C-alpha positions in Angstrom: 0.0 0.0 0.0 1.4 3.3 -1.1 0.3 6.5 -2.8 -0.9 6.0 -6.4 -1.9 2.4 -6.0 -5.5 1.6 -7.0 -7.7 0.5 -4.1 -8.8 -2.5 -6.1 -5.2 -3.7 -6.5 -4.9 -3.9 -2.7 -8.1 -5.9 -2.5 -6.9 -8.1 -5.3 -3.7 -8.8 -3.4 -5.5 -9.8 -0.3 -7.8 -12.1 -2.3 -4.7 -13.7 -4.0 -3.0 -14.4 -0.7 -6.2 -16.0 0.8 -6.9 -18.0 -2.3 -3.2 -19.3 -2.5 -3.7 -20.7 0.9 -6.7 -22.9 -0.1 -9.8 -20.7 0.5 -12.1 -20.3 -2.3 -14.4 -17.1 -2.6 -14.0 -16.3 1.1 -15.2 -12.7 0.9 -18.6 -11.3 1.8 -17.6 -7.8 0.9 -14.5 -5.5 0.8 -11.0 -5.8 2.2 -11.0 -2.4 4.0 -12.0 1.2 3.8 -10.9 4.7 4.5 -11.6 6.1 8.0 -13.2 9.5 8.0 -13.5 12.2 10.5 -16.6 10.8 12.3 -16.6 7.1 11.4 -15.8 6.0 7.9 -15.6 7.4 4.4 -17.8 5.2 2.3 -16.4 6.7 -0.9 -13.1 4.9 -0.5 -13.2 1.2 -0.2 -10.5 -1.6 -0.8 -12.9 -3.6 -3.0 -12.9 -5.2 -6.6 -15.1 -2.5 -7.9 -13.5 0.6 -6.3 -12.3 3.4 -8.6 -10.3 5.1 -5.8 -6.6 5.6 -5.7 -4.6 5.6 -2.5 -3.2 9.0 -1.5 -0.6 10.2 1.1 -2.1 10.8 4.5 -5.1 8.5 4.0 -6.0 6.5 7.1 -7.4 3.0 6.1 -8.5 -0.3 7.6 -7.2 -3.4 6.1 -9.4 -6.2 7.4 -9.9 -9.1 5.0 -12.1 -11.9 6.3 -12.5 -15.5 5.5 -16.0 -17.0 5.8 -17.0 -20.6 5.6 -20.8 -21.1 4.9 -22.6 -22.8 7.7 -19.6 -22.5 10.1 -18.7 -18.8 10.4 -15.7 -16.6 9.8 -12.7 -14.6 11.1 -11.5 -11.0 10.4 -8.4 -9.4 11.7 -8.0 -5.6 11.1 -5.1 -3.3 11.0 -5.3 0.5 10.9 -2.8 2.0 8.3 -1.5 5.4 7.7 -0.5 6.0 4.0 2.8 8.0 3.9 4.7 9.6 1.2 7.1 6.6 1.4 4.5 4.0 1.6 2.7 3.1 4.8 2.9 2.9 8.6 0.8 0.1 10.3 -0.6 1.7 13.5 -2.1 -1.4 15.0 0.2 -2.1 18.0 0.1 -5.8 18.1 0.2 -9.0 16.0 -3.0 -10.6 17.0 -4.0 -13.5 14.7 -0.8 -13.4 12.6 0.1 -17.0 13.6 -3.5 -18.4 12.7 
């Protein structure tokens, strides 16, 4: 994630990683979204149909989920600040990374 990257490319990368690990069509919706001043900015989503481009100083969530019909699902989210040089993950822990 860095300035100039299309939001749909970030979503596609998340889908590729999840599918490479054996999960098929795991998504119910987007990989993440921009965080706005009060809650969230619905105009910027990390999804396959997004036309947004990532810009410096955006604050976004990255929270892809895996869902298994009839069983349930899991989502782990990170908050990421987009910087001129790329990104800074603001989430202060690695919860779920070993799962």
